[in-house]
Backbone as CSV, one residue per row, in Angstrom:
resi,resn,N_x,N_y,N_z,CA_x,CA_y,CA_z,C_x,C_y,C_z
1,UNK,102.325,123.007,100.510,101.474,122.976,101.665,101.866,121.796,102.545
2,UNK,102.051,122.053,103.815,102.446,121.000,104.746,101.206,120.331,105.335
3,UNK,101.256,119.016,105.383,100.174,118.211,105.934,100.756,117.348,107.040
4,UNK,99.950,117.057,108.047,100.411,116.216,109.151,100.264,114.745,108.779
5,UNK,101.334,113.987,108.980,101.360,112.551,108.696,101.879,111.803,109.904
6,UNK,101.604,110.509,109.893,102.104,109.621,110.920,102.650,108.390,110.210
7,UNK,103.901,108.055,110.474,104.513,106.872,109.881,104.957,105.951,111.003
8,UNK,104.506,104.721,110.933,104.929,103.694,111.871,105.711,102.676,111.063
9,UNK,106.936,102.395,111.508,107.691,101.361,110.812,108.316,100.408,111.816
10,UNK,108.528,99.177,111.355,109.077,98.104,112.184,110.438,97.750,111.617
11,UNK,111.441,97.757,112.474,112.790,97.368,112.057,113.153,96.064,112.758
12,UNK,114.141,95.395,112.230,114.585,94.130,112.813,114.986,94.335,114.268
13,UNK,114.592,93.418,115.117,114.868,93.535,116.549,116.337,93.278,116.873
14,UNK,117.055,92.566,116.003,118.456,92.263,116.291,119.402,93.419,115.949
15,UNK,118.858,94.527,115.445,119.681,95.715,115.211,120.036,96.356,116.546
16,UNK,121.195,96.954,116.599,121.568,97.665,117.810,120.858,99.009,117.883
17,UNK,120.950,99.653,119.035,120.318,100.958,119.202,120.898,101.982,118.237
18,UNK,122.197,101.880,117.971,122.838,102.835,117.063,122.312,102.690,115.640
19,UNK,122.125,101.442,115.198,121.617,101.211,113.834,120.160,101.663,113.699
20,UNK,119.373,101.402,114.745,117.980,101.840,114.735,117.902,103.364,114.723
21,UNK,118.747,104.000,115.533,118.781,105.464,115.576,119.248,106.040,114.241
22,UNK,120.187,105.371,113.585,120.684,105.840,112.287,119.588,105.749,111.225
23,UNK,118.813,104.669,111.243,117.704,104.519,110.291,116.642,105.590,110.533
24,UNK,116.319,105.813,111.797,115.325,106.836,112.143,115.830,108.221,111.748
25,UNK,117.104,108.484,111.985,117.684,109.779,111.612,117.657,109.965,110.100
26,UNK,117.877,108.908,109.352,117.806,108.995,107.895,116.415,109.400,107.419
27,UNK,115.385,108.839,108.056,114.009,109.179,107.684,113.703,110.618,108.083
28,UNK,114.094,111.014,109.288,113.829,112.386,109.729,114.598,113.399,108.894
29,UNK,115.804,113.029,108.450,116.572,113.934,107.578,115.862,114.148,106.241
30,UNK,115.230,113.087,105.707,114.464,113.225,104.466,113.301,114.204,104.649
31,UNK,112.640,114.110,105.796,111.500,114.991,106.072,111.962,116.444,106.161
32,UNK,113.017,116.672,106.917,113.521,118.038,107.110,114.073,118.602,105.803
33,UNK,114.719,117.763,104.984,115.286,118.212,103.713,114.205,118.690,102.746
34,UNK,112.996,118.117,102.856,111.891,118.522,101.984,111.091,119.690,102.560
35,UNK,111.562,120.258,103.649,110.881,121.410,104.236,109.863,121.046,105.293
36,UNK,109.892,119.831,105.777,108.958,119.406,106.813,109.542,119.586,108.196
37,UNK,108.759,119.228,109.199,109.232,119.308,110.579,108.703,118.114,111.367
38,UNK,109.493,117.655,112.329,109.124,116.518,113.165,108.288,117.024,114.334
39,UNK,107.121,116.435,114.517,106.253,116.803,115.634,106.541,115.900,116.833
40,UNK,106.631,114.606,116.570,106.862,113.642,117.645,107.607,112.440,117.099
41,UNK,108.514,111.931,117.900,109.250,110.714,117.552,109.183,109.812,118.768
42,UNK,108.676,108.598,118.581,108.461,107.699,119.702,108.968,106.310,119.346
43,UNK,109.857,105.782,120.172,110.373,104.433,119.987,109.596,103.527,120.936
44,UNK,108.773,102.638,120.391,107.943,101.760,121.206,108.705,100.552,121.715
45,UNK,109.870,100.308,121.191,110.683,99.198,121.655,110.390,97.891,120.932
46,UNK,111.000,96.839,121.470,110.916,95.518,120.846,109.618,94.834,121.251
47,UNK,108.912,94.304,120.252,107.657,93.597,120.496,107.600,92.349,119.618
48,UNK,106.829,91.377,120.064,106.622,90.166,119.269,105.647,90.492,118.146
49,UNK,105.975,90.041,116.947,105.116,90.260,115.783,103.968,89.251,115.780
50,UNK,102.868,89.611,115.204,101.707,88.722,115.135,101.993,87.520,114.239
51,UNK,102.837,87.718,113.243,103.231,86.647,112.333,104.647,86.951,111.863
52,UNK,105.393,85.925,111.482,106.768,86.177,111.050,106.829,87.026,109.774
53,UNK,107.724,87.998,109.771,107.959,88.843,108.610,109.429,88.692,108.251
54,UNK,109.687,88.205,107.048,111.057,87.935,106.595,111.824,87.099,107.624
55,UNK,111.159,86.078,108.127,111.702,85.121,109.092,112.060,85.761,110.436
56,UNK,111.481,86.909,110.726,111.706,87.594,112.006,110.450,87.453,112.866
57,UNK,110.618,87.082,114.137,109.487,86.950,115.047,109.308,88.193,115.917
58,UNK,110.350,89.010,116.022,110.309,90.227,116.836,110.708,91.415,115.985
59,UNK,110.237,92.580,116.397,110.593,93.798,115.691,110.539,94.986,116.629
60,UNK,111.275,96.025,116.304,111.258,97.260,117.077,110.370,98.259,116.344
61,UNK,109.403,98.814,117.042,108.429,99.727,116.453,108.872,101.169,116.686
62,UNK,108.773,101.979,115.632,109.125,103.398,115.713,108.003,104.202,115.072
63,UNK,107.527,105.192,115.806,106.441,106.054,115.339,106.985,107.455,115.110
64,UNK,106.713,107.993,113.934,107.074,109.375,113.613,105.808,110.136,113.268
65,UNK,105.618,111.275,113.886,104.518,112.171,113.543,105.179,113.457,113.058
66,UNK,104.783,113.929,111.875,105.483,115.053,111.269,104.578,115.819,110.319
67,UNK,105.016,117.025,109.981,104.371,117.838,108.949,105.308,117.868,107.763
68,UNK,104.791,117.580,106.592,105.628,117.531,105.393,104.761,117.709,104.153
69,UNK,105.379,118.096,103.045,104.623,118.135,101.789,104.319,116.708,101.320
70,UNK,103.260,116.557,100.556,102.834,115.238,100.108,103.870,114.500,99.276
71,UNK,104.706,115.240,98.542,105.703,114.601,97.679,106.779,113.868,98.478
72,UNK,106.999,114.271,99.712,108.061,113.634,100.498,107.665,112.235,100.973
73,UNK,106.376,111.911,100.963,105.931,110.583,101.408,106.492,109.496,100.500
74,UNK,106.497,109.744,99.202,107.057,108.757,98.274,108.535,108.513,98.558
75,UNK,109.260,109.576,98.864,110.696,109.430,99.166,110.911,108.632,100.437
76,UNK,110.113,108.923,101.452,110.252,108.223,102.733,109.939,106.742,102.556
77,UNK,108.834,106.435,101.906,108.447,105.036,101.726,109.415,104.290,100.817
78,UNK,109.963,104.972,99.823,110.971,104.336,98.963,112.210,103.999,99.777
79,UNK,112.625,104.915,100.636,113.790,104.689,101.490,113.555,103.488,102.405
80,UNK,112.373,103.395,102.997,112.069,102.276,103.893,111.938,100.958,103.128
81,UNK,111.389,101.012,101.915,111.230,99.800,101.108,112.593,99.231,100.698
82,UNK,113.550,100.102,100.382,114.864,99.642,99.935,115.781,99.249,101.081
83,UNK,115.479,99.683,102.277,116.309,99.352,103.427,115.903,97.974,103.953
84,UNK,116.834,97.044,103.979,116.514,95.674,104.383,116.270,95.540,105.877
85,UNK,116.657,96.525,106.658,116.414,96.484,108.104,114.968,96.812,108.447
86,UNK,114.290,97.520,107.565,112.887,97.868,107.803,112.009,96.717,107.328
87,UNK,111.232,96.150,108.251,110.376,95.015,107.909,109.048,95.457,107.308
88,UNK,108.405,96.419,107.936,107.111,96.934,107.476,107.051,98.422,107.763
89,UNK,106.181,99.119,107.049,105.957,100.539,107.304,104.546,100.891,106.863
90,UNK,104.015,101.950,107.454,102.708,102.434,107.061,102.640,103.928,107.361
91,UNK,102.177,104.694,106.392,102.021,106.141,106.544,100.547,106.488,106.375
92,UNK,100.033,107.277,107.306,98.644,107.723,107.250,98.596,109.220,107.527
93,UNK,97.523,109.849,107.056,97.280,111.242,107.410,96.961,111.289,108.892
94,UNK,97.539,112.240,109.592,97.292,112.345,111.028,96.078,113.213,111.272
95,UNK,95.127,112.654,112.004,93.933,113.386,112.395,93.975,113.516,113.907
96,UNK,94.094,114.723,114.400,94.239,114.949,115.832,93.065,114.453,116.647
97,UNK,91.877,114.373,116.058,90.701,113.936,116.804,90.620,112.418,116.903
98,UNK,91.455,111.706,116.183,91.418,110.246,116.213,92.618,109.709,116.987
99,UNK,92.512,108.491,117.402,93.636,107.831,118.038,94.021,108.454,119.363
100,UNK,95.310,108.727,119.540,95.808,109.211,120.813,95.364,110.630,121.100
101,UNK,94.964,111.394,120.099,94.510,112.755,120.312,93.043,112.834,120.711
102,UNK,92.342,111.700,120.724,90.908,111.705,121.028,90.636,112.146,122.461
103,UNK,91.462,111.722,123.393,91.260,112.099,124.789,91.415,113.606,124.969
104,UNK,92.408,114.168,124.310,92.614,115.614,124.385,91.453,116.367,123.745
105,UNK,90.978,115.906,122.605,89.861,116.555,121.929,88.601,116.485,122.788
106,UNK,88.371,115.356,123.445,87.202,115.203,124.309,87.296,116.156,125.494
107,UNK,88.485,116.272,126.061,88.683,117.165,127.198,88.423,118.615,126.798
108,UNK,88.898,119.013,125.623,88.676,120.375,125.142,87.189,120.645,124.904
109,UNK,86.485,119.657,124.371,85.042,119.804,124.149,84.293,119.963,125.466
110,UNK,84.687,119.184,126.488,84.043,119.284,127.796,84.267,120.660,128.407
111,UNK,85.493,121.184,128.290,85.787,122.513,128.821,84.970,123.579,128.099
112,UNK,84.850,123.426,126.788,84.072,124.397,126.018,82.592,124.331,126.398
113,UNK,82.073,123.137,126.626,80.662,123.015,126.997,80.423,123.570,128.399
114,UNK,81.390,123.419,129.306,81.255,123.991,130.644,81.221,125.515,130.574
115,UNK,82.090,126.088,129.743,82.121,127.543,129.584,80.807,128.046,129.001
116,UNK,80.273,127.335,128.031,79.005,127.733,127.412,77.842,127.610,128.388
117,UNK,77.854,126.598,129.225,76.746,126.404,130.165,76.773,127.440,131.277
118,UNK,77.943,127.919,131.672,78.016,128.937,132.718,77.717,130.324,132.168
119,UNK,77.939,130.547,130.893,77.697,131.852,130.283,76.216,132.109,130.030
120,UNK,75.478,131.096,129.658,74.072,131.293,129.317,73.190,130.706,130.412
121,UNK,72.063,131.378,130.719,71.172,130.838,131.743,70.499,129.563,131.238
122,UNK,70.195,128.710,132.194,69.563,127.442,131.818,68.096,127.678,131.518
123,UNK,67.626,127.087,130.480,66.215,127.180,130.120,65.637,125.788,130.163
124,UNK,64.423,125.729,130.647,63.791,124.415,130.703,63.078,124.176,129.379
125,UNK,63.253,123.007,128.887,62.628,122.646,127.615,61.321,121.935,127.894
126,UNK,60.292,122.372,127.218,59.000,121.725,127.355,58.833,120.734,126.217
127,UNK,58.404,119.568,126.574,58.173,118.560,125.545,56.689,118.267,125.489
128,UNK,56.197,118.178,124.323,54.792,117.880,124.138,54.615,116.384,124.013
129,UNK,53.567,115.908,124.630,53.266,114.492,124.497,52.041,114.348,123.614
130,UNK,52.124,113.444,122.728,51.020,113.181,121.812,50.093,112.151,122.440
131,UNK,48.812,112.314,122.218,47.892,111.304,122.777,48.134,109.961,122.109
132,UNK,48.028,108.940,122.914,48.267,107.592,122.393,47.040,107.112,121.639
133,UNK,47.298,106.374,120.604,46.194,105.811,119.837,45.654,104.601,120.583
134,UNK,44.334,104.513,120.617,43.726,103.388,121.302,43.524,102.259,120.299
135,UNK,43.964,101.131,120.672,43.750,99.958,119.821,42.914,98.971,120.600
136,UNK,41.859,98.558,119.997,40.979,97.605,120.643,41.048,96.300,119.877
137,UNK,41.098,95.278,120.597,41.109,93.980,119.934,40.026,93.114,120.539
138,UNK,39.400,92.390,119.721,38.374,91.455,120.191,38.583,90.147,119.460
139,UNK,37.776,89.214,119.805,37.954,87.889,119.221,37.609,87.857,117.757
140,UNK,36.713,88.719,117.270,36.359,88.678,115.871,37.126,89.717,115.063
141,UNK,37.954,90.551,115.689,38.793,91.500,114.971,38.098,92.815,114.684
142,UNK,36.798,92.939,115.086,36.069,94.175,114.860,36.013,94.981,116.149
143,UNK,36.096,96.320,116.036,35.966,97.117,117.260,34.550,97.041,117.786
144,UNK,34.383,97.124,119.073,33.058,96.999,119.676,32.364,98.307,119.807
C-alpha cells in the first residue's frame, strides 16, 4: 500500500549543483525502485542554519513529496544517514490538509459551501431566549 510522505533534508552548502542533484537523484531512485512515485521535488536553496551542524553554518534544503510503501522509508533514511553530505533529514506522513495544502483545502471548502448555499433555500433560525434570573441584593443579604 502506498502512503504519501514528505522528506526534507539538508545537504552541505559547499556542494556543487551536480553533487546536490546526484544525491537527490539517488533518493528518488530508491523511491521509484520500491514502487513509489515522486509527487513533488523542490529545492529551497542555500539558507543559514539556526545552529551549526557538523561545523556547517549554511545548508541547502531539499523537499521531496512522494508516495511509497512504508518499508522504503528505512532505506531512504539509512541512505541519508550514511551519506556525509547530508546534514539532517526528516520524514513525515504527508497530510494534504496541513501545511502548504491548507490554503487549497480551505478554498475547496468555501466552494463547496457556496454550492450548498445556492442549492438550498435559506431558512431563518429562531432562537429562544430564556428569562433572566433576578438577583436581589441588600445590605443584610436577605431578599426584601
